[in-house]
N, C-alpha and C positions, 0 to 999 in steps of 0.2 A: 126809633126811640130817641134819636137826637132831637127830633121835632118836639117830642113830648117834654123833654127837659128844657128846651128853649122856651116853650110856653110857660112852664113852671117858673123859670127864672125871670120871665117878663111880667109875671103876675105879682101884684102887690103883696108884701109880707102880711099885712093886716088881713087880706082876703084868705091867704093860705092858712092862717092861724085861727080865724074866727068862723069860717064856714064849717058846718058839720060835714061829715064824711060824704054823704050822698050829694049834697049841694056842691061840694068842691069837685068831686068826680065829674058831675054834670057840667060844671063851669069849664073845667079843663078840656073835656071832650068837645064842648061847643067852640072853644077857642081853636082847638085843632081842626075842627071841621071848617072853620072860617078860613083856614090857611090852605087846606087841601081836601079833596074829595075822599071820603072814607066809606068803604063798602060795609055791609052789615057784619061780615065776619071780622073785619078789622076793628069795627066798633066794639064788638064783644071782647076781642082780645085786648084792646086798649083799655076798656073799662076794667077788666080783670087786672091788667098790669098796674094801672093807676091805683086801684084799691089796695093792691099788695105793697105799693110803695108809699102809701099815705104816712106811715111813721117817719120814713126817710124824708119825704117832702116837708113835713112839719119841722123836723130837726134842722133841715137845710134853711127853712124860713127863719127859725129861731136864731140860727147862726148869722144870717144876713141882718137880723134885727140887732144882735149884739155888736156886730161890727159896723153898724150904721150904714149899711149898703142899700137900704130901702129908699132909693131915689126915684121911685115911680109915682 
């Protein structure tokens, strides 16, 4: 899960806030797959996990935006 949050933190705030849910989940999964091999079961689990955390991901992105921490 640390890897998931590292990818989220390295993703631009504008991307996290502007992409629709499906596109954002797919983008984050693609970025994770670029860093490590993910088998089919892990892919399903990560997809479910990311979907369940979308409100938190967007809230975190809005926080980064308000504090001017979007330096990507």
